[in-house]
C-alpha positions in Angstrom: -10.0 21.1 -8.4 -7.1 23.1 -9.7 -7.0 24.9 -13.0 -3.8 26.2 -14.5 -3.8 29.5 -15.7 0.0 30.0 -17.4 3.5 29.0 -16.9 6.2 31.9 -17.0 9.7 31.3 -18.4 11.4 30.1 -15.1 8.9 27.3 -14.9 6.5 29.0 -11.9 3.2 28.2 -12.7 -0.1 30.3 -11.8 -2.8 27.7 -10.7 -6.3 28.9 -9.4 -8.6 26.2 -7.2 -12.6 26.4 -7.3 -14.4 28.1 -4.8 -14.2 27.0 -1.3 -16.8 27.7 0.6 -16.2 28.0 4.4 -18.6 27.0 7.1 -19.4 30.2 7.7 -20.7 30.6 3.9 -17.5 33.0 2.7 -16.0 31.7 -0.6 -12.3 31.6 -1.1 -10.1 30.7 -3.9 -6.2 30.5 -3.8 -4.3 31.3 -6.0 -0.7 29.5 -6.2 2.7 30.4 -7.9 4.3 26.9 -8.1 8.3 26.6 -9.5 9.9 23.1 -9.9 13.2 23.1 -7.6 15.9 20.8 -7.5 14.4 19.5 -4.5 10.6 20.4 -4.5 9.1 23.4 -5.5 9.1 26.7 -4.3 5.1 27.5 -3.2 3.6 31.0 -2.8 -0.3 30.6 -2.1 -2.3 33.7 -1.9 -6.3 33.5 -1.2 -8.4 35.8 -2.2 -10.6 37.7 -1.5 -8.2 38.9 1.4 -5.0 38.6 -0.8 -3.2 37.2 2.1 -0.6 34.8 1.3 -1.0 31.7 3.3 1.3 29.9 2.6 4.9 30.3 1.3 7.7 27.9 0.7 11.1 27.7 -0.9 13.1 30.5 -2.7 11.1 33.0 -4.4 12.6 36.4 -4.3 10.8 39.4 -2.5 10.6 41.2 -5.8 9.0 37.6 -7.3 6.5 37.9 -4.2 5.3 41.6 -5.3 5.1 40.9 -8.7 2.8 37.7 -7.6 1.1 40.3 -5.2 0.5 42.8 -8.3 -0.6 40.0 -10.6 -3.1 38.4 -8.1 -4.4 41.9 -7.2 -5.2 42.9 -11.0 -6.8 39.2 -11.6 -8.8 39.0 -8.9 -12.2 39.2 -10.7 -11.2 37.0 -13.4 -9.9 34.4 -11.1 -13.1 34.2 -9.6 -14.9 34.2 -12.6 -13.1 31.4 -13.9 -13.3 29.5 -10.7 -16.9 30.0 -10.9 -16.8 28.9 -14.5 -14.9 25.6 -14.0 -11.6 26.3 -15.6 -10.4 28.5 -18.6 -12.3 26.1 -21.3 -15.5 27.3 -19.7 -15.1 30.8 -18.9 
């Protein structure tokens, strides 16, 4: 399940996944930034706890990507809490 955390002025939404347990037992979550465009979406997906970008599609600028990296780094613990609790309503 995905949980919308906020929407920015340019219509970019910040969405996180529930915790995903890999076959090896590692727990990860996906942090998604997605903005509607004329032809679909600009999408940037980070995976925690590695902080790696695992998918990038569209026209986010380098400045926007750097801002999103900071959001992910500063919010990681909170994002995991929300994912564990099943969304903002529960956290």
